[in-house]
N, C-alpha and C positions, 0 to 999 in steps of 0.2 A: 504494500500500500504506500502511495506517495506521501511524503512528509508534509502534513498540513496543506495539502493541495486538493481541494474538492474537485470532484468530477465535473467537467464542463457541462453546462445545460444547453441542449440543442437549440431551444427557443431563444437563448441569450446571444447566440452567434448570428450576427447581422449579415444579411445578403448585401453584397457589394455590386452595384450596377456595373455591367461590363465584364463579368466573369461568371461562368457556370461550371459546376463540378459534378462529375459522374464517377461512380465506383463500380467495381465488378469483383466477382470471386473467380479468379483465373486459375487457381491451383498452382501457382508458381512454385511453391514448396510444399504447402499443406492444403488439403481440401477443406472446403466449407469455412473459409475465412476471407474477409475483404483484403485483397492484396494488389489491386490495380486501381489507379486513379487517373482521371483525365481532367485537366483544367482548360476550358475553352475560353479564349480571350476575344474581346471586341477588337476590331481593326484599329481603334484609336489607342490601344494600350501600348505602353512602353514597359520594358522589362530589363532589370539589371540584377547582377548576382555577384556573390563572392564565393570562393571555393577553397577546398582543402589545399594545403601546401605540401602534402605528402607527395614525394616524387613518384610513388606507385599509384598515382591517382587513377581512378576507375575509368573505364571506357565512356560511360555516360558523361562524366565530368569533361573529358576531352571533347566529346561531341558538342556539349553545351557551349563550351568556350568557342569552338569553331563557328557554331551557328550564331552566337551573339555577335561575333566579329563581322558577320555578313549582313546584319540588320540594316535596313534602309527604310525610307518613307514608303516606298512601294512594296516592300517585303518585310513587314513587322513580324514579331513572334506572335503566332496565333493559338498555340496550345502547348501545354506541358503534359507529359505522361510519366507517371511514377509507379514503380513496382516495388514491393517488399518481398523478402524471402530469398533474394539473390542479388548480390552487390555488383555483379559483372565487373569485378576487379581482379587483377592478376590474370587476365584472360587474353592478353595480346591482341593480335590483329583480328582474330576470330571474334573477340569481344567487341571490338569497334564495329565489325561488320554486323553483329547482332543488334547493337545499339542503333546503328543507322537503319537497319531493317525495321526496327520498331517505329522509328520516325517516319519511314516511308509508308508503313501500313496505316498509321494514324493520319498522315497527310492525305492519303488516298481517300479515306473515309470522310475527311472534312473538306476536301477540294482545295487544298493549299499545297505548297511545296514542302519537301522534307526539311529544308533549311529553316522553315518557320516553326518547327517543332523542337522543344527542348526535352531530352529524356533524363530521368533520374532513377537510380536504383539503390536499394539498401538491403543488407542481409549477409549471407555467407560469401566470403571471398574465395577465389580460386576455383569456382565452379562455373560451367557454361550457363549462360542465360537461356532459359527455355523460351526462346522467342516465339515458338509456335503457340504456346499456351497464352502468351501475352497478346499476340495478334488475334487469337481466337476470342479473347475476352474483351477486346476493344469495342465491338458493337454493343455489348451489354453496358459498358461504361458510358458510351455515347447516349444510349437510350435512357440512362439515368441522369443525364445532365439537368441540373437545377441550380438556381442561384442561391438557394438557402440550404445547400447540402454540405455545410462545413463540418458538422459533427461526423457524418459518415466519412468525409474526406480525412479527418484526423485519425479515425480508426483504421483507414485503409493503408496508412504509411507506418503503422506500428511494427516493431520487431519484438525486443524483449521488454518494451514499455508495458507497465501494468495498467495504464489508462491513457486515453487520448489527451492531447495537449492542444488547447485552442483558447482564443479570447477575441473580443471585439471592443471597439471604441466608436463612439459617435461624438463629434465635436463641431463647433462652429469656428470657422477661420475666415476673417474678413467678411463676416455676415453670411457666409455660405456654409451649408452643412457638408461635412466630410464623414464618410463611413469607412472604417477599416477593420478587417478581420484577418487573423493569422492562425496558422497551425504549425506545429513542429513535432519532431519525433527524436528520441534519443534516450538512452539509459545507461549505456556503457561505451567504452572506447571514446571517452570524451576528454578532449584537451584543447587548449587554445589553438589559434590558427584554424578554427572550425573544429568540429568534433564529429563523431559518427552520428551526425545529426542532419536532418533535413528541416528546413524552415521555409515557409511560403507566406508572405504577408502582402495583402492587396488592399488598395484604397481607390476611391473613385475620382480623385483629383487628376488633373492633366499636368504632367511634369515632363519636360524635355529630357532626352536621353542623357546628356552630359550631367545634368543636375541629379538625375536618378542614380547614375553611376557613383556620384559623390555621396549621395544620401545613404545608399546601401552599405558602402564601406564604413561611413561614420557610425551608422546604427549597429553594424556587426562588431565594430571595435569597442563599443560600449555595452555589449550584451553577450552575443554568442562567443566572442573572443575573450570573454572574462569568466568562463566557466571551466571547471575541470572535475572529473570524477576519478579517473584512474591514470591520467598522464599519457594515454595512448591516442595519437592523432590518426584518424581514420583515412581511408582512401576515397571516400564518397561524399564528404561534407559539402553541403550547398545551402546557401541562404539566398532566396530570391525575393526581390521587391517588385511588385506589379502596380503600376499606376494606370488604371483602366481608361482614364480620360472621359468617363461617361457622366461625371458629375459637373457641378457648376464652377468649382474652383479651378483656376489655372495659375500655375506658378511659373514665373519667367526668370527670376533672379534669386540667387542665394543670399543677397543682401536684404531681401524684403522681409517684413515682419511675418508675412504669411508663410514663407519658406521656413523661418525659424520655428514657428508654431507647429507646422507640419512635421519638421524634423524632430522636435521634442516629443511629439505624440508617437511617431514611428519608433523612436528609440525606447520610449517607455513601454510600448507594447512588445517590442523585441526583447527587452529585459524580462518582461513577464513570461514570455514563452521560454526564454533561456532558463529562468528560475524554475519553471515547471519541469524542465529536463533534469536539473540537479535534484529537485525534490523527489523525482522518480528514478534516481540513480539506482543501479542494480544493487539490491540489498540495503539501500540507504535507510538509516533510522534518524539521521540528523541533518539539518540544513545549516551550513556554516558560511558566514561572511568573513573574509579576511581583508582588513583594511590596513594599509601601510601609509603613514603620514610623515610629514616633515622630511621628505626626501629631497635630493638634489634634482631629480627628474622623475617623470611618470614612469619611464622605462625601468629605473632601478627599484622604484616602489613595486612595480608589477613583478619584477624578477624575484624579489623577496617574498611577495605574496604567493606567487606560484610555487616557490620552494617549500613554503609551509603547506599549501594546498595539495601538493603532489606527494608529500612524504607519507609512506605507508605507516611509519611509526607514529606520526602525529594522528593520522586518520584512525588507526586501530585504538589509540588511546581515547579518542573521542567516542568510538563505538562502545568501549568498556566503561565510559564515564570515569576514567582514571586520570586525575590531574598530574600526570607525569609530564609537566610542562617544560622541563629542560629540553624535551624533544623539539619544542617550538624554537627555543633559542639556538639549538644546533642547526635547525633548518635555515634560520636567519643567517647563521655564520657561514654556511657552505653555499649560499645563494650566488656567490660570484661577484659581490660588490667588494672589490679588493681593498679600497681605502676606508671601509666602514669602521667607525670608532664604536666598538661594542660597549664601551664604558658609559655611553650616553643613551643607550637604548632603554625604553620603557615598554612594558608589555602588559596588556589588559585582556581579561576575559569579561565581556560585558562591563559591569560596573566594578569588577574586582581588579585591583592593581597588583599584578603578580610579580613583575620584575621592575626594579627601580635602579636606574643608572648602571645597567649591565649586570646586576646581581639580584638576588632574592629580596623583595621588598620586606623590610623588618616587620611590617604590619600585616603581611599576607598570612592567611590561615588556610590550610589545605581543605578544611571543610567548606570554605567559601568557594574555592576552585571547583570542588566536587559538586556543589550546589548548581553552579553554572553548567558544568559538564553533563549533568543529568537532563538538562533542557533539550527539547527537540529543535530549538533554534538558538544559535550561538554566534556571537560576534567576537572575533579575535582582532585586537587593535594593537599595532606596533607603531611607536613613535621613534623616529631615527635621529631627530635633532640635527638635521643637516640642511634643511631648506623648507620650501613651502609646497612642494609637490605632494600629491596623494593619489592613491589608486585602490580600487576594491575589486576583488574577485570572489566568486562563489563556488563552494565545493560541498562535499558531504563526507560522512564517515565511511569506513571500510569494514564490512561485516563478513561473517561466515557465508552468508547467502551470496555475496558477490562471487566468491570462489565457486560455489555450487552452480550458480547460473551460468558462468562462463565455462565451467568444466563440462556442462551438459548441453551447451548451446546447439550443437549439431545433432543431438540425439532426437 
């Protein structure tokens, strides 16, 4: 069960004008489960994305990048197709051929070109994509196309997730209503520079391609690129932002108040979806924010925060509610900030001041640390006394169930 993350309510997920979603049970890996999703876009839509930095990036990631590079006013992206159960990664030229075949099959059904389709896959790596099952399921997905189908869409992209991840926002910008809805998936193999996650966020404003490219990167850097479960960077990570252009709001400049308000809303919703991933981390029992303050740069603050968030010793201590907090100091020390003066470091767990000026706070009591460690939501705060920069990442504990889930993943 996800940590303090209620199941999304289908009726709360708002339809976004200019996008329809349809799902199918294609039997990609297992029968009788939603595992295929089509997103059909209006011709007015613009699409931008960020992808994994893993050098072994999956075939669909490579095809997506190639198709996005070919976008023009006369040939916009018209649909996305997503399958779960098979990652189509580590599959070489044959994997590329199968990803392209999926695009061609959907393009033929929609009457567009294959270059106007973006494919996405998630699941087991190093196995051939069953493209015949996917293409056979596409008519069913198209028949199910609806504008208010977000809950089914969220279920259709799950792998080891225990629940679908989705959220909506409705806001007024410049006196014009904007509706945005997003879904994501991910529970393990989660690390910055994207994770084994897929995220799709759509809103009905009109945004030119260059601005959308900027917006998706900024939103990802403050959300999906600030989460870690186990320190493994996946081969398939993708976060896509879709501006359908079917609403009244039109953004033309990143200097405008309207753009800044839209960007803040997109980032907030992206963070919500990213937090849902962490709360549903494989075997997670605790949601942990790690904030590093008073650094020389955001980069060094993140480096230290990730060192804490990735540490198996720190994460298992949180699982056991064991205030073995020297593990946090050790993780700070090996983070790679070579000129760090540890004699100035202060460490807090929520309201409890644990370490003062590089050593144990004389007023710290272990029962206070344990009180915080038993909570389901915890904030670790580190003050470096080096500057004014700060950064926050989000992670979870590491439990017995994490090992069991990943040991049995292919069973």
